N, C-alpha and C positions, 0 to 999 in steps of 0.2 A: 169653379172660378177662384175660390180661395187658394187652392193649390197652385194655380197659375200665378197669382199675385205673389205668393211666397217665393216661387221659383224665380220670378222676374226680379224681386228684391235681392235675392241671393246672388243672381247673376250680375246685377249692376254693382253690388258691393264688391264682389270678387274682381270684376274688371277694374273698378276704381283703385283697388288695392294692389293689383298685380301687374297691370299692363302699362304702367308708365304714362298715365293720362296726360301729363303735362309735357312729356317728351324730355330728351336730354337738354342740358344747358346749351344755348346757342353759342357758336364760336364767332370770332370776329369776322370770319369770311361769310357768315350767314347774314350779317347786318347790312342794311342798304348802304350803298356807297354815298359818301358826301360829295358835293360838287368839287371837282378837281382832284378827287382822291384816286390813287392808283390801286386797283384791286385785281385779283385773279378770279377766274370763273369758279363758282362754288359747284363742285362736282357731285355733291350729295344734298340737294336742297330739301329732300323728303326723307330724312333719316329714319332708320328703324327705331321704334319706341317699344319694341317687344320686351316684356319682362316675364321671366319664367314663373309659372305658378309655384306655390309652396310645395316642398317635398320633404319626405322623411327618409332616413337611411333604410335601405331595403336590400335583402338578400334573397335570391332565388336559388334554391338547392334541389338536388336530385333532378336536374333538368338536362336535356340534350341541347347542345348549342351549335348553331351555325354562326360563326363570328363575323361574317360579311366579307372577309378577306380570303375565303377559300378554306378556312380551318373548321374542324369539327371536334367537339368534346362530348363524350357520352357520360351521363350521370355526373355532371359537373355543377359548378356554382358561378353565379354572377352577383357582384356586390355593387350597389349604387349608393352614392352619398353626395350631398351638396350639388345635385343636378348633374353629376358626372358619373361615368363608369369608373369604379375604383379598382376592381380586379375581376379577372375572368380566369377560371382554371378548374382543375379537378377538385381542389379544395382551396378556399380563400378564407381570410380572416373575417369574422363577423363584427362589423362596427358596433360600438356600444349603443344600446337602445334601438337596434335595427328591427324593423318588421321582417320576419322570416317567412317566406312563402315556400311551401313544399310542392314542387312542380310534379312529383310523382311520375317521372318519365316523359313529361310533356316537352315541347320544343320552345327554345328561346332564340330570337334573331334580332338583329338591328331593325329599326323601323323601315318600312318600305318608303322609297323616294321616287315619286313620279316626275320625270324630267319634262314631260309634255302634257300639260293640263290646261283647261280653260275654265276651271271652276272659278266662280266669282265674276268673270267677264262674259260668260254665257251661263248664268246661274239658273237654278230651278226656282220657280216655275219657268219653263222655256218659252217665254213670250217675247214679242217684238220689243216691248219696253225694256227688256233685259239684254237685248242683243247688242253688245258693246265691244266685241272682239276685233272687228275689222273697221278701219277708217278708209272707206272706199271712195274718197274724194280725190285720190291721186295715187299712182303706183309707187311713189317714193315718199314715205311718211315716217322716217326714223325719229322725228321729233315727238311722236306720241308714245306714251308709256302705258303698258297694260295695267299697271297698278292703279291708275287713275280711273279705270273702269271697274275695278273689283268691288263687288258688293259683299261686305264682310258677313252678311247674314245668310249667305247661300247655304241651304240645308245640305248641299253636297259635301261640305267640309266634314261634318260629323259622320256622314255615311262612309266617306273614305277612311276615316279613322276607325270607326267601329266595325265595319265589314271587311276592310282591306288592310288594316294595320299601317296606314300611311301616316307618317309623322312629319314629312316635309314634302313640298311640291313646288314645281316651277310653272308659273302661269305665263303664257305667251299670247301675243296678239295672233289673229288668224293669218291665213296664207293668201289673202286676196291680192296683197301687194308684194312687189319686189323687195322693198324694205318696209316691214310691217310695224316696226317700233321696238321699244325695249320690253324685255320680259323681266319678271321678278320672282325671286325664290321666297317662299313662305314657310314658316312653321305652321303646322296644322292645328292652330288654336283659334278660337274666336276672339275678336277684339272689336273695339268701337270704330276703328278705322283700319285701313289696309296697313298703315304704318305700325300698328300694334301687332300685326302678323308677320311683318318682314323679318326674314332670317338675318340676324345681326352679322355683319361682315361679309355677306354673300355678294359677289360681283354682280353688276348689272349684265344683262345679255342683250343681244340684238337679234331679232327674228328676221330672217330673210327667206325668200321663197323663189323657187325656179319652177319651170314646167307649165302645166296646163292652167293652173289657177290664175296667175296674173294675166296671162294672154287672153284667157276667156273673159275675165271680168272687164278688162279695158278694151280688148278687141271688139267685144259686143257693143261697145259704145263708140266705135270708130275712133278710138284713141290708141296711142302707143303705150304699152307694147301690144301688138296683135300677133306676134310670132315669137318663137324661141330665140331667133337671132336678135330680135328687138329686146327681149329680156336681158340678154348679155350686154348688148350695146348700152342700154340705159344703166345697167349696173356699173359698167366700166366708166361711163361718163360721170356718174355720181361719185364713184371712188376718186376720180381725177380731181373733182371739185373739193372733195374732202382732204386730199393731200395738200392742195393749195391753202385751204383754210387752216389746216394743222400747222403748216409752215409759218403763216402769219402770226398765229398765236404763240408758237414756239419762239419766234423772234421777239415778240412783245414780252413774254415771260422772262427771256434772257435779259432784256433791258431792266425788268423789275429786279432781277437778281444782281445786276450791275449797279443798280441805284440810278440809272439814267432815264427811266421811263417817265413819261408824262401821261396824264389821263387821256389826252388827245391822241396818243399813239395807239390806243386800244383798237383792234379791228372791230368791225361790226359783228354783233353777236348773231348767230344763227343756231337755233336749237337743234335742227336736224343735223347740221354739221358737227355740233358738240358731240352727239352720239357717235357719229362715224369717226371723228378724231379720237374718241375714247377707244374705239376698236383698233385703230392704227397704233395707238399707244400701248395696246395690250391690256387695257383695264376693263374692257367690255368684251364678253365672250360671244362669238357668233354661233347661233343655233339655226341651222339651215334646213328648211323644208325641201326635200328633194327625193324623188322616187327613182329615177332612171340612172343607171351607172354612167352613161355617157355624159349626162348633165353634171353629175357629181365631179367627174374629171374636168369638165369645163370650169366649174367653180374652183376646184383646187388650183388650176393654172391661173385663174383670175386672182385668187388670193395671193399667189406668189408674185404676180405682176404688181400688185398694189401694196404688198407688205403686211398682210394680216393673216390670221390663222382661223380656219374653220374648226370649231371645237367639236361639233356634233352634226351629223346629217340625220334628220328626223324623218320617220316613216321608212325611207331607205329600203324599199322592197327589193331592190336589185343590188344591195351591198355585197351579196355573195359573189357577184361577177368581178368585183374589184377588191375583195377582202384583203389580198396581199398588199395592195396599194394603200388601203386605209390603215393597215397595220404599220406600214413603213412611214406613213405621214403622221401617225399618232392621232388619228381622227376617230371619234366614237360613232357608232351607229345606234340610234334609238329606233326600235322596231316592234312590230306586232308579231304575235305568234303565227297567225293565219288569216289576217284581214288583208285581202288584196283582191284585185280583179274587178273592183267596182267602177273603175274608169280606165281609159286606154293606157295611161302611163303607169298604172299599177297592175297591168295585165300579166307581166312576166314575173310576178312574185312567186315564191315557192315556200312550202311549209318548212323546209330545211334552212331557210335564210339565216336564222339566229344561230343554229349550231354550226353552220359552215363559217360564218364570220368569227365565231368563238374559236373554232378549230384552227383558223388562220392566225390566231394570236392578236386579233384586233379587239379594241374595246367594244364590248357588247352590252346593250341596255334593252330592257323590256319597258315599253311605255304604253300609255293609254290613249290620249287624245279624246277621252270620252268620260262623261260623268258616271257611267255605269261600269265601264272597263276598269276605272281606277280602283274599284272595290274588289277586283279579283286578279290583280297583277301576279300574285303568287301562282294562281292557276294557269295564267298565260305562260309563265316560265315553265311550269310543269309540262304543258303541251309541247313546248319546244324541246325539252329534254327527251320526251318520247319520240318526237320527229327525228332528233339526232340519233337516238338509239336504233331506230329502224333502218338507218343508212350506215350503221357501223361507227357512229360517233357517240361514245359513252361518256356522258358528262356527269360527274358526281354532284349530288344535290348541294353539298356545301360550296362547290364551285359555282353552281348555277345561281346561288343566292347573291353572288357579286353583281349579277345583272340587275338586281332589285335594290341594292343599297350602296355598295362602295363605288361601282362604276358610275351611276348617275351623280353621286356626290362629287366624284372626280371631275366629271364633265361640267359641273356647276361651280367648281372652284371652292367646294366646302368640305372636301374629304379630310382636311386636317381637323375638322370639328365634329363630323358625324359620318354615318355610313358604315361603321363597323364597331364591334364591341371591343374596344381597346381602352386601357386605362387613360384617363384624362379627357376622353371625348364626351360629348353630350350624351346623357343617358336617355337616348331615344330607342326604346326597347319594346318588343312585343313578346308576350307569352301566348302561344297558340294552344288550342284545346285538342290538337292532334298533330299529325304530320302536316307541316306547313305547305306541302305541295299537293295535298289531297283536296279534292273538290268538296269534301264534307267538313273541312276544317275552317274555323273562324277564330279571330282573335279572342282570347279570354280576358287579357288585360293589356293595356297600352300605356306606356309611360313616355312623356315628352319632357326632356330636361329633368328626369327623375320624378316628375309629378305624375301621379296616377290619374290619367285623363279619361280612361274608359275601363269599366269592369263589367263583364257580361253577367256576373253573378249579383250585381247590385244595380237595379233599374234606375236608381237615383244618380248613378255616376256615369252619365253620358252627356257630353256637351250638347246643348240645345241652343240654337240661335234665337234671338228675341223675336225674329219673324215667326218661327215655329211656335213660340209660346202663345201666340195669339190664334193659333189654328186649333180646331176641334180635335180632341184626342191626343194632343201633344203637350207635354210639360205638366200634366196633372200629377200632383203628389197624392197618393192614396193613403 
């Protein structure tokens, strides 16, 4: 018990010192409006309060490198300092006072990014009290935000870090609804609130769903939608309302710019329409659950009708049928290696889906949608490489790593900050204890923003949520 109390005290001290407990200074737009005051909508009322943990300059030498952009360096070096990647190459300068780690032929990669996770809003233990990913009170619920269901103490976060090398993840609402709500991108660190975990500067996303799930959930209640045609009809009607709402607020904001606005001119506020207007303005990225190729094509046409863009189709087991169209439209596919056939709309999936989409030049991503799968995304990518090779598509491992880091970063709007080992980017880095595509390989060390967050050789250096600190066998210091 004494060991647990020491760990708890250390954790609380660390969080208080590093996670920005008071948050950033509030701007004028965050303050409540005074009577008669003309104000704009605050688009970020729950800002990130993430603060990187402390780091020291570090150099990894004699390591093999997948840089996340399709490049490979054998027996190279990676330098980290001030939370950033400083240099990557055959040889690099060693910063003064740096900790030098001899990798001895081991592999270094950017941290894995899971674009489709429900950690935190379907946390462990998986009990009804923790089931907070779907708001099934109506098929159109874009006003809800996944982050407001996230339990920051989910033990799954540390499992994803230690077992899977996951340094960032995107948490989405479920797929019961046509419009499921906003998703949020997290740095994979523990905090006292979800805001302490929010990836700074990451755009918000909108989770949409087509196909069986919405029509099954609401059709079984004799509600609309009860069919695929109703799915699209309700989507289109909702987007039409969003266009009108956006026009009203655009007119009002122009009056503010012109200095002619009065408080009474402000349109009625609608939180659901705020999200959809953000999509139409290009500020919120659409992440669309969709299995069948024909439905993806319906959604693409609908997006053109209403003037928004689909960033990624998720699950997308039939992307191989329209891979050329997805490449042309610049739409990513987040896919499983071989999880399909568990319901009718997933029946026509094939193991070669990922390599076929990649070979067509379309943006290819490996995702989990699962608290256990997130711990082995490197192995899922390896399976897809093998499936490709068996049909004559030979994908180099350094290229396949783009499925795990750079491509998901691009689809989340954070590729300028992370997803590859390039000078100036966040030092989100994994040192693997073997070939990163081997089933026998595990992370040996994981850095987030240059801070060593996990070390397999040091039992004390593994993030432990305060929920686990109270459980038998967890958190004891020997």
